[in-house]
Structure formats: C-alpha cells, structure tokens
FIDRENDO-213903 format. One record per residue (C-alpha): residue number from 1; residue in one letter; x, y, z. Coordinates in nm, 2 decimals, m for minus. Example, Ala and Ser with C-alpha at 12.3 -4.5 7.8 and 13.67 -1.06 7.14 Angstrom:
REM FIDRENDO-213903
+------+------+--------+--------+--------+
: resi : resn :      X :      Y :      Z :
+------+------+--------+--------+--------+
:    1 :    A :   1.23 :  m0.45 :   0.78 :
:    2 :    S :   1.37 :  m0.11 :   0.71 :
+------+------+--------+--------+--------+
END
This chain:
REM FIDRENDO-213903
+------+------+--------+--------+--------+
: resi : resn :      X :      Y :      Z :
+------+------+--------+--------+--------+
:    1 :    M :  10.18 :  13.80 :   7.00 :
:    2 :    N :   9.92 :  13.57 :   7.07 :
:    3 :    A :   9.94 :  13.21 :   7.23 :
:    4 :    A :   9.98 :  13.02 :   6.93 :
:    5 :    A :  10.28 :  13.27 :   6.82 :
:    6 :    G :  10.44 :  13.17 :   7.17 :
:    7 :    A :  10.37 :  13.46 :   7.40 :
:    8 :    P :  10.42 :  13.35 :   7.76 :
:    9 :    K :  10.15 :  13.21 :   7.98 :
:   10 :    P :  10.01 :  13.42 :   8.28 :
:   11 :    F :  10.12 :  13.29 :   8.59 :
:   12 :    P :   9.90 :  13.03 :   8.80 :
:   13 :    W :   9.85 :  13.21 :   9.08 :
:   14 :    D :   9.56 :  13.04 :   9.19 :
:   15 :    E :   9.74 :  12.71 :   9.17 :
:   16 :    A :  10.07 :  12.88 :   9.38 :
:   17 :    L :   9.83 :  13.01 :   9.65 :
:   18 :    H :   9.62 :  12.68 :   9.70 :
:   19 :    T :   9.99 :  12.49 :   9.69 :
:   20 :    G :  10.16 :  12.70 :   9.92 :
:   21 :    L :   9.86 :  12.81 :  10.16 :
:   22 :    C :   9.66 :  12.49 :  10.18 :
:   23 :    L :   9.84 :  12.17 :  10.09 :
:   24 :    L :  10.20 :  12.28 :  10.22 :
:   25 :    R :  10.00 :  12.51 :  10.49 :
:   26 :    L :  10.29 :  12.77 :  10.50 :
:   27 :    P :  10.18 :  13.09 :  10.71 :
:   28 :    P :  10.12 :  13.38 :  10.42 :
:   29 :    P :  10.44 :  13.56 :  10.55 :
:   30 :    V :  10.65 :  13.25 :  10.48 :
:   31 :    F :  10.49 :  13.21 :  10.12 :
:   32 :    W :  10.55 :  13.56 :  10.00 :
:   33 :    T :  10.91 :  13.56 :  10.15 :
:   34 :    M :  11.00 :  13.22 :   9.95 :
:   35 :    T :  11.17 :  13.25 :   9.64 :
:   36 :    P :  11.06 :  13.06 :   9.32 :
:   37 :    R :  11.33 :  12.78 :   9.37 :
:   38 :    E :  11.23 :  12.77 :   9.76 :
:   39 :    F :  10.86 :  12.74 :   9.65 :
:   40 :    I :  10.93 :  12.45 :   9.40 :
:   41 :    A :  11.13 :  12.27 :   9.64 :
:   42 :    A :  10.90 :  12.29 :   9.90 :
:   43 :    A :  10.65 :  12.17 :   9.65 :
:   44 :    G :  10.83 :  11.86 :   9.55 :
:   45 :    G :  10.94 :  12.03 :   9.24 :
:   46 :    L :  11.34 :  11.93 :   9.26 :
:   47 :    R :  11.30 :  11.57 :   9.39 :
:   48 :    P :  11.46 :  11.32 :   9.13 :
:   49 :    R :  11.23 :  11.16 :   8.93 :
:   50 :    G :  11.28 :  10.76 :   8.77 :
:   51 :    L :  11.47 :  10.65 :   9.07 :
:   52 :    G :  11.23 :  10.38 :   9.17 :
:   53 :    P :  11.20 :  10.02 :   9.07 :
:   54 :    S :  11.07 :   9.93 :   8.75 :
:   55 :    R :  10.70 :   9.76 :   8.72 :
:   56 :    P :  10.85 :   9.41 :   8.66 :
:   57 :    A :  11.14 :   9.47 :   8.95 :
:   58 :    F :  10.83 :   9.61 :   9.17 :
:   59 :    E :  10.63 :   9.33 :   9.10 :
:   60 :    A :  10.87 :   9.05 :   9.15 :
:   61 :    L :  10.95 :   9.21 :   9.52 :
:   62 :    M :  10.55 :   9.21 :   9.54 :
:   63 :    A :  10.60 :   8.85 :   9.46 :
:   64 :    A :  10.90 :   8.80 :   9.70 :
:   65 :    F :  10.75 :   8.98 :  10.01 :
:   66 :    P :  10.38 :   8.93 :   9.96 :
:   67 :    D :  10.13 :   9.14 :  10.24 :
:   68 :    R :   9.99 :   8.92 :  10.48 :
+------+------+--------+--------+--------+
END
C-alpha cells in the first residue's frame, strides 16, 4: 500500500518531542509516561473551539471599550 491508497503516515516524533520537551518543558520521565490523551490535552488539543465572539461581535466590543 502507498500513501495514495490510504497508508497511515508515520508518527510525527520530531513534533511530539519538540512540543513536549521544548514548548511544554516536561521532564523526560513525565513525557514518556503520558498517555496520548494526556499529551494532547497538555498541548491544548482538547480545548473547545468556536467559543469566542464572532468577528463583528469582537469589533463591537473594541468600539465600545477602546484601549486608551
């Protein structure tokens, strides 16, 4: 099977290591004992999306409460 036929992509270890060890600054023992769900949650992957104001609502708030 090839990529065009739907073969799975290899796990992105470089990105996972960079996120866990560099961005989140997890100690290696903590990084290596996390479950995938814990890692995704720590990296912000479980946060709800679309809860912020719409662009027009945001602009109305900026007009009502301008920075001084």
